[in-house]
C-alpha positions as CSV (number, residue, x, y, z in Angstrom):
1,M,-12.2,-6.6,-13.9
2,E,-12.5,-2.8,-13.7
3,N,-16.3,-3.1,-14.0
4,L,-16.4,-5.5,-11.2
5,G,-14.6,-3.0,-9.0
6,K,-17.1,-0.3,-9.9
7,W,-20.1,-2.6,-9.2
8,L,-18.6,-3.6,-5.8
9,F,-18.0,0.1,-5.0
10,W,-21.7,0.9,-5.6
11,L,-22.7,-2.2,-3.7
12,G,-20.7,-1.0,-0.8
13,V,-22.3,2.5,-1.0
14,L,-25.7,0.7,-0.9
15,L,-24.7,-1.4,2.0
16,A,-23.5,1.7,3.9
17,V,-26.8,3.5,3.3
18,V,-28.8,0.4,4.4
19,G,-26.6,0.1,7.4
20,A,-27.5,3.6,8.5
21,F,-31.2,2.6,8.9
22,V,-31.1,-1.1,9.6
23,A,-28.9,-2.7,12.3
24,L,-27.2,-5.8,10.9
25,E,-24.1,-7.1,12.7
26,I,-22.6,-8.7,9.6
27,L,-22.8,-5.4,7.6
28,G,-19.5,-4.1,8.9
29,L,-17.7,-7.3,7.9
30,L,-19.3,-7.2,4.4
31,L,-18.2,-3.6,3.9
32,V,-14.6,-4.5,4.9
33,L,-14.5,-7.5,2.6
34,V,-15.9,-5.5,-0.3
35,G,-13.3,-2.8,0.4
36,L,-10.5,-5.4,0.4
37,V,-11.6,-6.7,-3.0
38,I,-12.0,-3.2,-4.4
39,G,-8.5,-2.4,-3.3
40,A,-7.1,-5.5,-4.9
41,L,-9.0,-4.9,-8.2
42,R,-8.7,-1.2,-8.6
43,W,-4.9,-0.9,-8.6
44,N,-4.0,2.0,-10.7
45,K,-0.8,3.8,-9.6
46,A,-2.0,7.1,-11.3
47,M,-5.0,7.2,-9.0
48,D,-3.3,6.2,-5.8
49,Q,-2.6,9.7,-4.4
50,G,-6.1,11.0,-5.1
51,F,-7.7,7.9,-3.6
52,I,-5.6,8.1,-0.5
53,L,-6.4,11.8,-0.1
54,A,-10.2,11.2,-0.6
55,G,-10.1,8.5,1.9
56,L,-8.4,10.7,4.5
57,G,-10.9,13.4,3.8
58,L,-13.8,11.1,4.4
59,A,-12.2,10.0,7.7
60,A,-11.6,13.6,8.8
61,S,-15.1,14.8,7.9
62,N,-16.9,11.9,9.4
63,A,-17.1,13.4,12.9
64,A,-18.2,16.8,11.8
65,L,-21.2,15.5,9.9
66,G,-23.0,14.6,13.2
67,A,-23.6,18.3,13.9
68,I,-26.2,18.6,11.1
69,P,-29.6,18.8,12.8
70,A,-32.1,15.9,12.3
71,V,-30.1,14.0,9.7
72,G,-26.6,14.2,11.2
73,G,-26.8,10.8,12.8
74,Y,-27.8,9.1,9.6
75,I,-25.2,10.9,7.6
76,T,-22.5,10.0,10.1
77,A,-23.6,6.3,10.0
78,I,-23.5,6.3,6.2
79,A,-20.0,7.9,6.3
80,G,-18.9,5.4,8.9
81,G,-20.0,2.5,6.7
82,L,-18.2,4.1,3.7
83,W,-15.1,4.5,5.8
84,A,-15.2,0.8,6.7
85,M,-15.1,0.0,3.0
86,V,-12.7,2.7,1.8
87,G,-10.4,2.1,4.8
88,A,-10.0,-1.5,3.8
89,A,-9.4,-0.6,0.2
90,L,-6.8,2.0,1.3
91,L,-5.1,-0.6,3.3
92,V,-4.6,-2.8,0.2
93,V,-3.5,0.2,-1.9
94,V,-0.9,1.3,0.7
95,I,0.4,-2.2,1.1
96,K,0.7,-2.7,-2.6
97,G,2.5,0.7,-2.9
98,L,4.9,-0.2,-0.1
99,W,5.6,-3.6,-1.7
100,D,6.4,-1.9,-5.1
101,W,8.5,0.7,-3.4
102,G,10.5,-2.0,-1.5
103,N,11.0,-3.9,-4.8
104,M,12.4,-1.0,-6.8
């Protein structure tokens, strides 16, 4: 199952890159669904803190990337797609963490 999560992650990266250059309405939904599945499959308590920090770093840096001349719009679009996927995965990880914490 871990390999499936890795393949889905790279599929999401590919979808985010494609979405920066091609306008497809369903792409955002696909990225969120991929993120939800990744969050459910890649549950590893040892990696939670790093994953949450990386996701927050992606969200915080997303706006600053637009200032790069000529390519900033594309980079921002790619980071936005990645955030749709990672944000959904983070939601699952946080909910699972809260569930475990509540059931201690």
